[in-house]
N, C-alpha and C positions, 0 to 999 in steps of 0.2 A: 486824071481831073476829078476832081474829090466831089464829094456826094454830101459836103459839108453842108452846105444854106439851103440844100433841094427839102423839098419836105412833100411825102406822099402822098398820091391823090386824096385823101381821108379827111390828113390834116391844114387841106388849102382850100378843100371846096367849100362853098358856103350851105351852114345849116337851111334847106328845102324841106316848112311843115307841108303836110299833105289837106288839101282842101278840105277833109272831114275831120281836121284839130279846132279850125277855125268855129266848128260848129254845138261848137261845147257851151255847156249851161252856163251863163255869165256866175259868178259868184257870185252871196252875199253883200259882201265891198263893195266891188262893180255899182249892184242893182243901185243897191246907197249912194254910190259918188254918182250915176248918172240922175239919183228923184233929188240930189243937193243944187245940181244945175238948173242956175233958177230957168221955166221955164216960159213961156205965151198960153194965158188958162186955152186958148184960141187953137192958137195948135196943135195942145196936147189932148185936144178934144177933138181934134179929124184924126192925129194916130188912132184913140181909142176909136172913133171910128170907123177903122180903113182895117181891123180884126177882123178876118172872120167869125161867122155867125158859128161854122162846126167848132168854132172850140168850146163855145159858153153849156153845147149840149149836153154835155153830160161827163160823168167824172170819168169813166174809164176810155176816155176819146185822149189815145198815140198821139200826139202836139210829128210824134219823132218823125214814126214810120210815114202820115201824114206829108210830112215839106218834107220825105225822099222819094215817097210816091211821084211828087209834080217837077219834082226834076228834069229835064230834058234827059236826051242819049248823050250829050254833046257838051260835056261842061265851059262855062265860062268863068274864068276865075273874079273875073271884075264884076261879072254879072253878080256874081255865088258871094262877093263880098258885102255890094247894096245892097243883096236881099237879106246878106246876116245881121246886116247894121241896121233895118226897117224891123226885123223881127228886135232888133235891142231896144230899137223905138219904143214898139210897142208893146214888151214884155215893160217895160224900166215904168212903160205909162203908170199911171196912181189909179187905177180904176172905181176907186169907192175913195173915192173924194165926193 
């Protein structure tokens, strides 16, 4: 039997990304794109209001560590993606309008 048409497991398996990769900080270009999307001022204000006060307390605040400590012991990918999207919206909101 010929092995010509067979692929190794590494070649045939889809690339699986770690959930941690989803927590990367958006690039300046990605943030700019998010800001360029026309938004409802009231909706944007609600996003800004949803940001926890702890983020504004001092400059030495470690947001990454804070968010990692809040994670549950059992992770759910869909919940993580939804929370990541919420954080991206908050980060992209124009706080200084």
